[in-house]
C-alpha positions as CSV (number, residue, x, y, z in Angstrom):
1,M,-9.0,-30.7,6.6
2,K,-7.1,-33.8,5.7
3,I,-7.0,-36.3,2.9
4,N,-5.1,-39.6,2.6
5,A,-2.5,-40.0,0.0
6,I,-1.6,-43.2,-1.8
7,Q,-0.7,-46.0,0.6
8,G,2.5,-48.0,0.6
9,M,4.6,-45.2,-0.9
10,E,8.4,-45.0,-0.4
11,G,9.7,-42.5,2.3
12,T,8.8,-38.9,1.6
13,R,11.6,-36.3,1.2
14,N,11.5,-32.7,0.0
15,Q,13.3,-31.5,-3.2
16,N,16.5,-30.6,-1.4
17,N,17.0,-33.9,0.5
18,T,19.2,-36.8,-0.5
19,Q,17.1,-39.8,0.5
20,S,15.4,-41.6,-2.4
21,I,12.0,-40.2,-3.1
22,G,10.5,-42.8,-5.4
23,S,11.2,-46.2,-6.8
24,G,13.0,-44.8,-9.9
25,E,10.3,-45.9,-12.3
26,D,10.9,-44.6,-15.8
27,F,7.8,-42.6,-16.9
28,S,9.4,-42.2,-20.4
29,S,8.4,-45.8,-21.2
30,Y,4.7,-44.7,-21.4
31,L,5.1,-41.9,-24.0
32,Q,3.0,-43.1,-27.0
33,G,0.1,-41.3,-28.6
34,T,-1.4,-38.1,-27.5
35,A,-3.7,-36.8,-24.7
36,S,-5.1,-33.5,-23.6
37,L,-3.6,-31.7,-20.6
38,E,-6.9,-32.3,-18.8
39,Q,-6.6,-36.0,-19.4
40,I,-3.1,-36.1,-18.0
41,F,-4.2,-34.3,-14.8
42,D,-7.0,-36.8,-14.6
43,K,-4.6,-39.8,-15.0
44,A,-2.3,-38.3,-12.3
45,S,-5.1,-37.8,-9.9
46,R,-6.4,-41.3,-10.3
47,T,-3.0,-42.9,-10.1
48,Y,-1.7,-41.1,-7.0
49,N,-5.0,-40.4,-5.3
50,V,-4.7,-36.6,-5.2
51,P,-7.7,-34.3,-6.1
52,K,-7.4,-33.2,-9.7
53,N,-8.2,-29.6,-8.9
54,L,-5.4,-29.6,-6.4
55,I,-2.9,-30.8,-8.9
56,K,-4.2,-28.3,-11.5
57,A,-3.9,-25.5,-8.9
58,I,-0.3,-26.3,-8.2
59,A,0.5,-26.4,-11.9
60,K,-1.3,-23.1,-12.3
61,T,0.6,-21.4,-9.5
62,E,4.0,-23.0,-10.4
63,S,4.1,-22.4,-14.1
64,D,0.8,-21.3,-15.4
65,F,0.8,-24.7,-17.3
66,R,3.9,-23.8,-19.3
67,P,5.9,-27.0,-19.9
68,N,9.3,-25.4,-20.8
69,V,9.6,-22.9,-17.9
70,T,12.6,-23.0,-15.6
71,S,12.9,-21.1,-12.3
72,K,15.8,-19.3,-11.0
73,A,16.5,-22.1,-8.6
74,G,16.4,-24.6,-11.5
75,A,13.0,-26.1,-11.0
76,Q,11.6,-27.4,-14.3
77,G,8.4,-27.9,-16.2
78,I,4.7,-27.6,-15.4
79,M,5.0,-28.7,-11.8
80,Q,8.4,-27.1,-11.3
81,I,10.4,-30.2,-10.2
82,M,14.0,-29.9,-9.2
83,P,16.4,-32.1,-11.3
84,S,17.5,-34.2,-8.5
85,T,13.9,-34.9,-7.5
86,A,12.9,-35.6,-11.0
87,Q,15.7,-38.2,-11.3
88,E,14.6,-40.0,-8.2
89,L,11.0,-40.0,-9.2
90,G,11.8,-41.6,-12.6
91,V,11.3,-38.5,-14.6
92,T,13.7,-38.6,-17.5
93,D,12.5,-35.4,-19.2
94,A,11.2,-32.8,-16.8
95,Y,10.0,-30.7,-19.7
96,D,7.7,-33.5,-20.9
97,P,4.2,-32.6,-19.6
98,Y,3.1,-36.2,-18.9
99,Q,6.3,-37.1,-17.1
100,N,6.4,-33.8,-15.2
101,I,2.8,-33.9,-13.9
102,M,2.9,-37.6,-13.1
103,G,6.2,-37.1,-11.2
104,G,5.2,-34.0,-9.5
105,T,1.8,-35.6,-8.4
106,K,3.6,-38.6,-7.0
107,Y,6.0,-36.4,-5.1
108,F,3.0,-34.4,-3.7
109,S,1.2,-37.6,-2.7
110,Q,4.3,-38.6,-0.7
111,L,4.1,-35.3,1.1
112,L,0.4,-35.8,1.9
113,Q,1.3,-39.2,3.4
114,K,4.0,-37.6,5.4
115,Y,1.7,-35.0,6.8
116,E,-1.2,-37.4,7.3
117,G,-3.3,-35.8,4.6
118,N,-2.8,-32.1,5.7
119,I,-2.9,-30.4,2.3
120,N,-1.5,-27.0,3.5
121,L,1.5,-28.6,5.2
122,A,2.1,-30.6,2.1
123,L,1.9,-27.4,0.0
124,A,4.2,-25.6,2.3
125,A,6.8,-28.5,2.0
126,Y,6.4,-28.6,-1.8
127,N,7.4,-24.9,-1.8
128,A,9.8,-24.5,1.0
129,G,11.0,-28.1,1.8
130,T,10.1,-30.5,4.7
131,N,13.1,-29.2,6.7
132,N,11.6,-25.7,7.0
133,V,8.1,-27.1,7.8
134,A,9.8,-29.1,10.6
135,K,11.9,-26.1,11.7
136,Y,8.9,-23.8,12.1
137,G,6.4,-26.4,13.2
138,G,4.0,-25.6,10.4
139,I,3.8,-23.3,7.4
140,P,7.2,-21.3,7.4
141,P,6.9,-17.5,7.9
142,F,8.2,-17.0,4.3
143,E,6.1,-14.6,2.3
144,E,6.6,-16.6,-0.9
145,T,5.5,-19.9,0.9
146,Q,2.5,-18.3,2.6
147,N,1.4,-16.7,-0.7
148,F,1.9,-20.1,-2.5
149,V,-0.4,-21.8,0.0
150,V,-3.1,-19.1,-0.1
151,K,-3.0,-18.7,-3.9
152,I,-3.5,-22.5,-4.5
153,N,-6.4,-22.5,-2.0
154,G,-7.9,-19.6,-3.9
155,Y,-7.6,-21.4,-7.3
156,M,-9.1,-24.5,-5.7
157,N,-12.2,-22.5,-4.7
158,A,-12.5,-20.5,-7.8
159,G,-11.9,-23.4,-10.2
160,I,-9.1,-23.8,-12.8
161,D,-9.3,-23.9,-16.6
162,V,-6.4,-25.6,-18.3
163,P,-5.2,-24.8,-21.8
164,D,-6.8,-26.9,-24.5
165,V,-3.7,-28.6,-25.8
166,C,-2.5,-32.2,-26.3
167,Y,0.9,-33.9,-25.5
168,S,2.5,-37.2,-26.1
169,I,1.2,-39.9,-23.8
170,N,0.5,-43.6,-23.6
171,T,-3.1,-43.9,-24.6
172,A,-3.6,-47.1,-22.6
173,S,-2.5,-45.3,-19.4
174,I,-5.3,-42.7,-19.9
175,D,-8.1,-45.3,-19.7
176,G,-6.6,-46.9,-16.7
177,T,-5.3,-50.2,-18.4
178,A,-1.7,-49.4,-17.8
179,D,-1.4,-47.5,-14.6
180,V,2.0,-46.0,-13.7
181,G,3.4,-46.6,-10.3
182,N,1.4,-47.8,-7.4
183,P,-2.3,-48.7,-7.7
184,I,-5.1,-46.3,-6.6
185,S,-5.9,-46.4,-2.9
186,T,-9.5,-46.6,-1.8
187,D,-8.7,-45.0,1.6
188,F,-9.3,-41.6,0.2
189,A,-13.1,-42.3,0.0
190,T,-13.2,-43.0,3.7
191,A,-11.2,-40.0,4.7
192,A,-13.1,-37.0,3.1
193,S,-14.8,-36.2,-0.1
194,I,-13.2,-33.7,-2.4
195,T,-16.2,-31.4,-2.0
196,E,-15.8,-31.4,1.8
197,A,-12.0,-30.7,1.4
198,Q,-12.7,-27.7,-0.9
199,D,-15.3,-26.3,1.6
200,N,-12.7,-26.5,4.4
201,Y,-9.7,-25.1,2.6
202,L,-10.0,-21.5,3.7
203,Q,-10.6,-22.4,7.3
204,D,-7.8,-24.8,7.2
205,I,-5.3,-22.3,5.9
206,L,-6.3,-19.8,8.6
207,D,-5.7,-22.5,11.2
208,Q,-2.3,-23.2,9.7
209,L,-1.3,-19.5,9.5
210,F,-2.6,-18.3,12.8
211,S,-2.8,-20.1,16.2
212,Y,-5.7,-19.3,18.6
213,E,-3.2,-17.4,20.8
214,E,-2.0,-15.3,17.8
215,Y,-5.7,-14.6,16.8
216,L,-6.4,-13.3,20.4
217,H,-3.2,-11.2,20.2
218,F,-4.3,-9.8,16.9
219,I,-7.7,-8.9,18.2
220,D,-6.1,-7.2,21.2
221,L,-3.7,-5.2,19.1
222,Y,-6.5,-4.3,16.6
223,T,-8.7,-3.1,19.5
224,K,-5.9,-1.0,20.9
225,M,-5.2,0.5,17.4
226,Q,-8.9,1.4,17.1
227,E,-9.0,3.0,20.5
228,A,-5.8,5.0,19.7
229,E,-7.2,6.2,16.4
230,Q,-10.5,7.2,18.1
231,H,-8.5,9.1,20.9
232,K,-6.6,10.9,18.2
233,V,-9.7,11.9,16.3
234,E,-11.3,13.2,19.6
235,K,-8.2,15.1,20.5
236,E,-8.1,16.8,17.1
237,Q,-11.7,17.7,17.4
238,Q,-11.1,19.2,20.9
239,Q,-8.2,21.2,19.6
240,Q,-10.3,22.4,16.6
241,Q,-13.1,23.4,19.0
242,G,-10.6,25.2,21.3
243,K,-9.3,27.2,18.3
244,E,-12.8,28.1,17.3
245,E,-13.7,29.2,20.9
246,Q,-10.5,31.3,20.9
247,R,-11.4,33.0,17.7
248,S,-14.9,33.7,19.0
249,D,-13.7,35.1,22.3
250,A,-11.3,37.4,20.4
251,Y,-14.0,38.6,18.2
252,F,-16.3,39.5,21.0
253,A,-13.5,41.2,22.8
254,Y,-12.8,43.3,19.8
255,Q,-16.5,44.2,19.5
256,E,-16.6,45.2,23.1
257,L,-13.5,47.4,22.6
258,R,-14.8,48.9,19.5
259,Y,-18.0,50.2,21.1
260,S,-16.7,50.9,24.6
261,P,-17.1,54.6,25.6
262,I,-13.9,54.4,27.6
263,A,-11.9,53.2,24.6
264,I,-13.5,55.8,22.3
265,N,-12.5,58.6,24.8
266,L,-9.0,57.3,25.1
267,I,-8.4,56.8,21.4
268,G,-10.6,59.7,20.2
269,D,-11.8,57.9,17.2
270,T,-15.0,55.9,16.7
271,N,-13.7,54.2,13.5
272,I,-11.7,51.4,15.2
273,V,-10.6,48.9,12.7
């Protein structure tokens, strides 16, 4: 499952790279008036041609929509942008919800362009960096990154509710009369609908996490494990049956001894216990 990001963007880089990510536009110049968090996500989606639910899922996973949160690595705000990345994106205040969401969405749109619309690779790069995606030829084998991708796909399928709060924003930019950054590309409409993208998320994540050869290997291992478990159960049953047979044989031998005339004559007592 792929989607097309905004066309004509500058070169894409991960948050740890040194090459310029954006054009250095200053999002702070658009801070006037107020808008709901839902409206900000809608504005970011329309501006950078990224599905709104996908942006919201990233924000939910990264910060649970908390604008003032800072990670141990130094990532800031709702979309958890690194300071160096924020500066290159034109984000002057990473704790400002509007700037942070717009900047984070712009960065993610660049990753989408880099990976030709592959959302899961873009998510992996957003979390672990493009260098690691290149190093491992796909989603890196990091538990954090794999959980990140799976969790976002889960949120996308389940739906995301955002807090009912308002933040500072340029009101003109909300209704589309003062778009920030590059204009909206129409290529997304010819690539795939958002509904189709959502329907294919789970299959796509499986394709990214497991190759066909790995799937066959897993099936082979699972089958062997099942056979080994069944063999173990059968062996335990045979051992239990053997013990029961031994106890039964001993009992019958005891009864034969107890009522044997020869044993009675030798022992001289019929009350064998």
